[in-house]
Each structure stands twice: as C-alpha cells, then as structure tokens.
C-alpha positions as CSV (number, residue, x, y, z in Angstrom):
1,M,132.7,-96.8,107.9
2,A,129.7,-98.5,109.5
3,A,130.9,-97.7,113.0
4,A,131.4,-94.0,112.0
5,A,128.0,-93.8,110.5
6,R,126.4,-95.3,113.6
7,T,128.2,-92.8,115.8
8,A,127.1,-89.9,113.7
9,A,123.5,-91.1,113.5
10,D,123.5,-91.4,117.3
11,G,124.5,-87.7,117.6
12,S,127.3,-88.2,120.0
13,W,129.8,-86.7,117.5
14,C,128.5,-83.2,118.1
15,R,128.5,-83.0,121.8
16,S,130.9,-81.5,124.3
17,P,134.4,-81.9,122.7
18,V,133.9,-78.8,120.4
19,R,132.8,-76.7,123.3
20,R,135.7,-77.8,125.4
21,R,138.2,-76.9,122.6
22,R,136.6,-73.4,122.4
23,H,137.5,-72.6,126.0
24,Q,141.1,-73.8,125.5
25,H,141.9,-70.8,123.3
26,P,141.0,-67.1,124.1
27,S,140.2,-66.2,120.5
28,L,137.6,-69.0,120.3
29,R,135.8,-68.1,123.5
30,R,134.0,-65.3,121.7
31,L,132.2,-67.8,119.6
32,D,130.0,-68.8,122.5
33,R,128.8,-65.2,122.8
34,L,127.6,-65.0,119.2
35,P,123.8,-65.1,119.0
36,P,122.9,-68.4,117.3
37,D,120.8,-68.0,114.1
38,G,118.3,-70.6,112.9
39,R,120.9,-72.4,110.8
40,Q,123.2,-72.9,113.7
41,R,120.3,-74.2,115.9
42,H,119.1,-76.6,113.2
43,A,122.5,-77.7,112.0
44,P,123.0,-80.6,114.4
45,H,119.6,-82.1,113.6
46,Q,120.2,-81.7,109.8
47,L,123.6,-83.4,110.1
48,A,122.2,-86.2,112.2
49,A,119.5,-86.8,109.6
50,K,122.3,-87.0,106.9
51,A,124.2,-89.4,109.1
52,R,121.1,-91.6,109.4
53,Q,121.0,-91.6,105.6
54,L,124.6,-92.6,105.5
55,L,123.9,-95.4,108.0
56,A,121.2,-96.7,105.7
57,L,123.6,-96.7,102.7
58,V,126.3,-98.5,104.7
59,E,123.7,-101.0,106.0
60,G,122.4,-101.6,102.5
61,A,126.0,-102.2,101.2
62,E,126.6,-104.7,104.0
63,V,123.4,-106.6,103.1
64,R,124.2,-106.7,99.4
65,L,127.8,-107.9,100.1
66,E,126.6,-110.7,102.5
67,E,123.9,-111.7,100.1
68,R,126.5,-112.0,97.3
69,W,128.5,-114.3,99.5
70,G,125.4,-116.3,100.2
71,R,126.2,-117.0,103.8
72,P,126.3,-115.2,107.2
73,A,129.5,-113.2,107.5
74,G,130.9,-110.0,109.0
75,R,130.3,-108.3,112.4
76,L,127.0,-108.9,114.1
77,T,126.3,-107.1,117.4
78,L,123.8,-108.7,119.7
79,A,122.2,-107.5,122.9
80,C,119.8,-109.0,125.5
81,F,118.6,-108.6,129.1
82,A,120.3,-110.4,132.0
83,S,118.2,-113.5,132.4
84,A,118.3,-114.2,128.6
85,A,122.1,-113.6,128.7
86,R,122.3,-116.5,131.2
87,G,119.6,-118.8,130.0
88,L,119.3,-118.4,126.2
89,M,122.1,-116.4,124.6
90,P,125.3,-118.3,125.3
91,R,124.6,-120.7,122.5
92,V,123.3,-118.2,120.0
93,P,126.6,-116.7,118.9
94,A,128.3,-120.1,119.1
95,E,125.9,-122.1,117.0
96,P,126.0,-120.1,113.7
97,A,129.8,-119.6,114.1
98,R,130.4,-123.4,114.0
99,H,129.0,-123.4,110.4
100,H,129.9,-119.9,109.4
101,P,133.4,-119.0,110.6
102,E,133.3,-115.7,108.7
103,L,130.6,-114.5,111.1
104,D,131.9,-112.4,114.0
105,A,129.0,-112.3,116.5
106,R,129.4,-110.2,119.7
107,L,127.1,-110.1,122.7
108,S,126.3,-107.3,125.2
109,E,124.0,-107.5,128.2
110,V,121.8,-104.4,128.4
111,D,118.7,-103.2,130.3
112,P,115.6,-104.5,128.4
113,H,114.1,-101.0,128.1
114,L,117.2,-99.8,126.2
115,S,117.4,-102.5,123.6
116,V,114.8,-101.2,121.2
117,D,116.3,-97.8,121.1
118,L,119.8,-99.2,120.6
119,V,118.6,-101.2,117.6
120,A,116.7,-98.3,116.1
121,R,119.7,-96.1,116.3
122,G,122.0,-98.6,114.7
123,V,124.1,-99.3,117.8
124,I,123.0,-102.9,117.9
125,D,122.2,-105.2,115.0
126,L,119.8,-107.6,116.8
127,A,118.5,-107.6,120.3
128,V,116.4,-110.0,122.3
129,A,113.8,-108.0,124.3
130,H,110.7,-108.9,126.3
131,D,107.4,-107.6,127.2
132,W,104.7,-108.6,129.8
133,D,101.2,-109.7,129.2
134,I,99.9,-106.3,130.4
135,A,102.4,-104.1,128.4
136,P,103.2,-105.0,124.8
137,L,106.7,-104.2,123.4
138,P,106.6,-100.9,121.4
139,T,108.6,-100.9,118.1
140,P,109.4,-97.6,116.4
141,P,109.3,-97.2,112.6
142,G,112.1,-99.0,110.8
143,V,112.3,-101.8,113.4
144,E,111.0,-105.3,112.9
145,Q,110.3,-108.0,115.4
146,V,109.4,-111.7,115.6
147,V,108.2,-113.7,118.6
148,I,110.7,-116.2,120.0
149,G,108.5,-117.7,122.7
150,D,106.8,-117.1,126.1
151,G,108.8,-117.3,129.3
152,L,106.9,-118.2,132.6
153,C,107.3,-116.7,136.1
154,D,106.7,-118.1,139.6
155,V,106.3,-116.6,143.0
156,L,109.2,-117.7,145.1
157,V,108.4,-118.2,148.8
158,H,110.3,-119.5,151.8
159,R,109.6,-123.2,152.4
160,D,108.0,-122.3,155.8
161,H,105.6,-119.8,154.2
162,P,102.0,-121.1,154.0
163,P,101.7,-120.9,150.2
164,A,104.7,-123.3,149.9
165,A,102.4,-126.2,150.5
166,R,100.2,-125.3,147.6
167,E,100.6,-125.8,143.8
168,S,99.2,-122.5,142.9
169,V,97.6,-119.3,144.3
170,R,95.4,-116.6,142.8
171,R,97.2,-113.4,141.9
172,E,95.4,-111.4,144.6
173,E,96.2,-113.9,147.4
174,P,99.8,-112.9,148.2
175,A,99.0,-109.2,147.5
176,A,99.4,-108.1,151.1
177,A,102.7,-110.0,151.5
178,R,106.1,-108.3,151.9
179,W,107.5,-108.3,148.4
180,I,111.1,-108.4,147.1
181,S,111.3,-106.7,143.7
182,K,113.4,-104.9,141.2
183,P,113.6,-101.1,141.6
184,P,110.9,-98.8,140.3
185,G,111.0,-98.2,136.5
186,T,111.9,-101.8,135.7
187,D,109.5,-104.0,133.8
188,C,109.2,-106.5,136.7
189,H,108.4,-103.8,139.2
190,D,105.9,-102.2,136.9
191,W,104.1,-105.5,136.3
192,L,103.9,-106.2,140.0
193,T,102.5,-102.8,141.0
194,R,100.1,-102.5,138.0
195,T,98.7,-106.0,138.5
196,L,98.1,-105.7,142.2
197,R,96.7,-102.2,142.0
198,A,94.2,-103.5,139.4
199,R,92.9,-105.9,142.1
200,G,92.7,-103.1,144.7
201,Y,96.0,-103.7,146.5
202,E,99.0,-101.5,147.0
203,P,102.1,-103.8,147.0
204,L,104.4,-103.6,150.0
205,V,107.9,-103.7,148.4
206,V,110.3,-103.9,151.3
207,H,113.5,-105.0,149.4
208,Q,114.8,-104.0,146.0
209,A,117.4,-105.9,144.1
210,E,118.4,-105.7,140.4
211,E,119.7,-109.3,140.2
212,N,117.2,-112.2,140.2
213,H,119.8,-114.3,142.1
214,T,119.9,-111.7,144.9
215,Q,116.1,-111.9,145.1
216,V,116.3,-115.6,145.5
217,A,118.9,-115.3,148.3
218,L,116.6,-112.8,150.1
219,V,113.7,-115.2,149.8
220,A,115.8,-118.0,151.2
221,A,116.6,-115.9,154.2
222,G,112.9,-115.3,154.8
223,P,112.2,-111.6,154.6
224,G,109.7,-111.7,151.7
225,I,108.4,-113.2,148.5
226,A,109.4,-112.5,144.9
227,L,108.2,-112.8,141.4
228,V,111.1,-114.3,139.4
229,P,111.2,-115.6,135.8
230,R,112.2,-119.2,135.2
231,L,114.6,-118.3,132.3
232,G,118.2,-118.2,133.6
233,R,117.0,-118.7,137.2
234,G,119.0,-121.9,137.8
235,A,118.5,-124.3,140.6
236,L,116.8,-122.9,143.7
237,P,118.2,-123.4,147.2
238,P,116.3,-125.9,149.4
239,E,114.8,-123.0,151.5
240,V,113.0,-121.6,148.4
241,T,109.8,-123.0,146.9
242,P,108.3,-121.9,143.6
243,V,104.5,-121.4,143.6
244,R,102.5,-120.9,140.4
245,L,100.4,-117.8,140.1
246,D,96.9,-118.3,138.5
247,P,96.7,-116.9,135.9
248,M,100.5,-117.3,135.4
249,P,102.4,-114.2,134.4
250,T,104.3,-114.5,131.1
251,R,107.0,-112.6,129.4
252,R,107.0,-112.8,125.6
253,L,110.5,-112.8,124.1
254,H,111.1,-111.0,120.8
255,A,114.0,-110.7,118.4
256,I,114.2,-107.2,117.0
257,W,116.3,-105.7,114.2
258,R,116.3,-102.8,111.7
259,T,114.2,-103.2,108.6
260,G,117.2,-102.2,106.5
261,A,119.1,-105.2,107.7
262,A,116.3,-107.7,107.4
263,R,117.8,-109.5,104.4
264,R,121.2,-110.0,106.0
265,P,121.9,-113.8,106.1
266,A,123.5,-113.2,109.6
267,I,120.2,-111.8,110.9
268,R,118.1,-114.6,109.4
269,E,120.4,-117.3,110.7
270,T,120.4,-115.8,114.2
271,V,116.7,-115.5,114.4
272,R,116.4,-119.1,113.1
273,T,118.8,-120.2,115.9
274,L,116.8,-118.4,118.6
275,Q,113.5,-120.0,117.5
276,E,115.0,-123.5,117.3
277,L,116.7,-123.2,120.7
278,W,113.8,-121.8,122.6
279,P,111.5,-124.9,123.0
280,S,114.2,-127.0,124.7
281,I,115.3,-124.1,126.9
282,A,111.7,-123.2,127.9
283,S,110.9,-126.8,128.8
284,A,114.0,-127.1,130.9
285,A,113.5,-123.8,132.7
C-alpha cells in the first residue's frame, strides 16, 4: 500500500502506458483527437493531490504502528551521495539492525541534488545530503532536517607542484592553475567557479570527472589540481599531497526526512546513529 501511494504521488502512474494502449486499438485512437476540456486537463493534478493525501495517511499509519511497537521496525529507505556512501553510511543500516532485527533498512546512492526531492515525494524515507558554505541546502515544505556535521576539503596537488611544500594556501593563490573538477551543474563545480569568480578569476577546468577517486588519479599523473572532500577519500597515492585552503571549504551534512514521518522510531534511531558516528569518522578523515 505504501509503495503504491508513493508511486501515485510521484505521478508516474499516469504517464505513457495509457497512451500506448490507445494506439494498439483502432477504436481508441479517436480518443486522442477529442478536444480536452478543463476537467481532463486538471484530472492528473487532482489525482496526484489525492495520492499525496493517501501517502500521508499511509505514512501516519506506519508511524502509529511503529510507535505502538515501541521500537524501530519495518522498511526504511535511505539515500546519500557517493562520498558519504563510502565514508559514513556503511555502518548506518548495520548499527540499528543489530539491536532491532525487525528494521529493514535499505540504502541507495543518489546524486546529492536529487535527494531532497526524493524525500519530499516519498520515494526515500531519509537521506543524507550536503551543502557548501556559499549555498545553503533548500528544504521544501513538509521536509525537516538536522545537521550531522561539517566535512572538510583539501586541494590535492602533485608532490612536485610548488604548493605541495606548504601547509596552506589562500583561496585565490591556485586560481590560475589547471583544475580537475566534477562536471558543470554539480555542487563541487559550482563551488569552485563561484568562489574563484568572486575573487576575480575564471577557473580553467581542463579535466572533468564524476568520481573523486578518478580526480585523485589524474592529480597523481600530474595534469592538474583538484578540490576533493576528505570524507570517503581514502588513502592518497604517494604522488599526491593535500594542501589546506585558507579559509578551508566545508560541506555541511544534513539528515532530511518528511515531517509526517518524524515520529517514526526508525527515523529517530537512524538520525541518532548518524550523529553519534560522525565525530569519529570526521576525525579519521
């Protein structure tokens, strides 16, 4: 029931299959030539609104049932971005499950800019998202968030690059360098371009790579420098040296969930686990 409500609220139930079935039978093809009236045009939106109401009812029932049990239980869908999936989240589904075997937590890795919308639409129960110091995380109505902690980032340079001999550099000092970055439209790329442009520089991005580990490999080969978060980065090859930017860029990690599910013991336990794990993970990164 919950899965059906989420699918309906998402609107995917009313897309192409009906139109495909119309063209499979001659007597139904004429329906496409009928002039749509106002009711036909607004019907999908009205039904989607009803589906969201159904989702709220199902979600409320799940909350009340779990509260009656007095412990985390049932299906809990989690999502996070790639570096958190490596550096933070592996223990998050496992820790509560040791004490609450009725809890079925399932993790998906998603792009960070998609996670808020997935939570708002009921596709995901809880997500770990991040924002940068220059762009706060927007949360739509019906979505709550709490801070997990701050993740730090370094500029990675080849060991033969002059800044490798220094502990830190000002943000504008490597502005004219050849940069390795994620593609345009990603949070990391946006931070790099907006920060350097604010200091009067247009960043020269010569290589683009989605994966942080690919960026590290490119730095090790020597064609450029990269801004890479510490979370999930792992050990660096000997050819790569991390250099601190001053002031240091930070990514703030948030746990986000729907307001209607805030009382679920599974949500509260997962948030508690995230906040308890973060200090040790951040210090080790």
